[in-house]
C-alpha positions in Angstrom: 11.8 198.6 17.9 9.7 198.8 14.8 10.4 195.3 13.8 9.5 193.9 17.2 6.3 195.9 17.3 5.3 194.1 14.1 6.8 190.6 14.4 7.4 190.2 18.1 10.6 189.0 19.8 12.2 185.5 20.2 14.0 186.5 23.4 13.0 184.6 26.5 12.6 187.9 28.5 10.7 191.1 27.9 13.4 193.7 27.0 13.6 196.1 24.1 16.7 196.7 21.9 17.6 200.0 23.7 17.5 198.4 27.1 19.4 195.3 26.0 22.2 197.5 24.4 22.4 199.5 27.6 22.6 196.4 29.8 25.2 194.8 27.5 27.3 197.9 27.5 27.5 197.7 31.3 28.4 194.0 31.1 31.2 194.6 28.6 32.5 197.6 30.5 33.1 195.3 33.4 34.8 192.6 31.3 38.6 192.0 31.5 38.5 191.1 27.8 36.0 190.2 25.1 36.7 187.3 22.8 34.8 186.7 19.6 35.1 183.9 17.0 35.2 186.0 13.9 35.9 189.5 12.5 32.3 189.7 11.4 31.2 189.4 15.1 33.8 192.0 16.1 32.5 194.5 13.6 28.9 194.0 14.6 29.7 194.5 18.3 31.9 197.6 17.8 29.0 199.1 15.8 26.9 199.1 19.0 29.8 199.5 21.5 32.3 201.8 19.8 34.8 201.7 22.7 35.1 197.9 22.6 38.3 196.2 21.4 37.3 192.5 21.0 39.9 189.8 20.4 39.2 187.5 17.5 39.9 183.8 18.4 38.3 181.1 16.2 36.3 178.5 18.1 38.2 175.7 16.4 41.0 175.0 13.9 39.8 175.3 10.3 39.3 172.0 8.5 40.9 171.7 5.0 38.7 173.5 2.5 37.3 171.1 -0.2 37.5 171.9 -3.9 34.5 172.3 -6.1 32.9 169.2 -7.6 34.7 168.0 -10.8 33.3 169.4 -14.0 31.0 167.3 -16.1 29.3 165.3 -13.4 26.7 162.8 -14.5 23.2 164.2 -13.6 21.2 161.2 -14.9 20.1 160.3 -11.4 19.9 163.9 -10.1 22.5 166.0 -8.4 22.3 165.5 -4.6 22.9 168.5 -2.4 23.5 168.1 1.4 22.1 170.4 4.1 23.2 169.7 7.7 22.0 170.6 11.2 18.8 171.7 12.8 17.1 173.9 10.2 14.7 176.6 11.6 13.7 179.8 10.0 16.9 181.6 10.8 18.9 178.6 9.5 17.1 178.9 6.1 14.2 176.5 6.3 12.1 178.6 3.9 15.1 178.7 1.5 15.4 174.9 1.5 11.7 174.4 1.1 11.5 176.9 -1.8 14.5 175.3 -3.6 12.9 171.8 -3.2 9.6 173.0 -4.5 11.2 174.8 -7.4 13.2 171.7 -8.3 10.0 169.6 -8.3 7.9 172.1 -10.2 10.4 172.5 -13.0 11.6 168.8 -13.0 15.2 169.9 -12.3 17.8 167.1 -11.9 18.3 168.2 -8.3 17.6 166.5 -4.9 18.4 167.4 -1.3 19.3 165.4 1.7 18.9 167.0 5.2 21.3 165.4 7.6 19.5 166.4 10.7 16.0 167.8 11.0 13.9 170.9 10.5 10.9 172.7 11.9 8.6 171.0 9.4 10.1 167.8 8.0 6.7 166.8 6.5 6.6 169.9 4.3 10.1 169.1 3.0 9.2 165.4 2.4 6.0 166.4 0.5 8.1 168.0 -2.2 9.5 164.6 -3.2 12.9 166.2 -3.5 14.2 166.1 0.1 15.3 163.1 2.3 15.6 163.8 6.0 17.9 161.6 8.2 16.6 162.8 11.5 18.7 163.9 14.5 22.3 162.6 14.9 25.0 162.5 17.4 27.9 164.9 16.9 30.4 162.1 16.7 28.6 160.5 13.8 27.9 163.6 11.8 30.9 163.6 9.4 30.5 159.9 8.5 26.7 160.3 8.1 27.2 163.2 5.7 29.9 161.4 3.7 27.7 158.3 3.3 24.9 160.3 1.5 27.1 160.6 -1.6 26.2 164.3 -2.1 27.9 166.3 -4.9 28.1 169.4 -2.7 26.4 171.2 0.2 24.1 174.1 0.8 24.2 176.3 3.9 20.9 178.1 3.6 21.3 180.2 6.8 19.9 183.8 6.4 21.2 185.3 9.6 24.8 186.3 10.5 26.1 183.1 12.1 28.9 183.9 14.6 30.9 180.8 13.6 28.8 177.9 12.2 29.9 174.4 13.2 27.7 173.0 10.4 30.2 174.5 7.9 33.1 172.9 9.7 31.3 169.5 9.7 30.5 169.8 5.9 34.1 170.6 5.2 35.3 167.7 7.2 33.0 165.5 5.2 34.7 166.8 2.1 31.9 168.9 0.6 32.2 172.2 -1.2 29.6 174.5 0.3 27.3 177.1 -1.2 26.3 179.7 1.4 24.8 183.2 1.5 27.1 186.1 1.8 26.5 187.0 5.4 28.1 186.4 8.8 31.1 184.2 9.8 30.5 181.5 7.1 31.0 184.1 4.4 34.1 185.4 6.1 35.5 181.8 6.5 34.8 180.9 2.9 36.5 184.1 1.6 39.5 183.3 3.8 39.9 179.6 3.1 38.0 178.8 -0.1 35.9 175.7 0.0 32.7 177.3 -1.1 30.7 179.6 -3.2 29.0 182.8 -1.9 25.5 183.6 -3.0 23.8 187.1 -2.7 21.6 187.2 0.3 17.9 187.2 -0.8 18.6 185.2 -4.0 15.4 183.6 -5.2 15.1 179.8 -5.2 15.2 179.4 -8.9 18.5 181.3 -9.0 19.9 179.3 -6.0 19.1 176.1 -7.8 20.7 177.3 -11.0 23.9 178.0 -9.2 23.9 174.6 -7.5 23.4 172.9 -10.9 26.2 175.0 -12.4 28.5 173.7 -9.6 27.6 170.2 -10.4 
């Protein structure tokens, strides 16, 4: 309630957290079963609805988990890091922008390619360190990502994703993924490998340092 009083709400209806929880409790009470895609989602729901017994059923079969990039990669032409999807604030736009700005300011051998689009592509392009492909069809995503020639991927999302199809797509394209330690992506990386978990709230300079270490 305090956060909404300061920052407002992104919901498409006028309802506070207390009323939303009460309404949801009634909906769940009438459900024959509740299915969630990850244990992280189950834990978050049970915290608000203690009597719930959700069943965990992943939305899709896990792709093979890629290995880290080979050691000693040649950074003469900059390491390229791929980000995929529609990147808004919750999906980590400010993280990506800050990383690109830091890379430019310190002349790091690091560039980014956004396979998709963001809430402010112009701001990303002005850094001189981000290329943006624009929107894509789901069927072409894996091939488009693979053609960029990135060394690895970054999943900059700062909210608890409930599954994250972008992670699946990046894995299918063969990319090792650095992600923040929150939500289903962190759970999936812990379970299957295929990525490196970063502390949530890590500053851009430290994120870039970890990306360069991986390369």
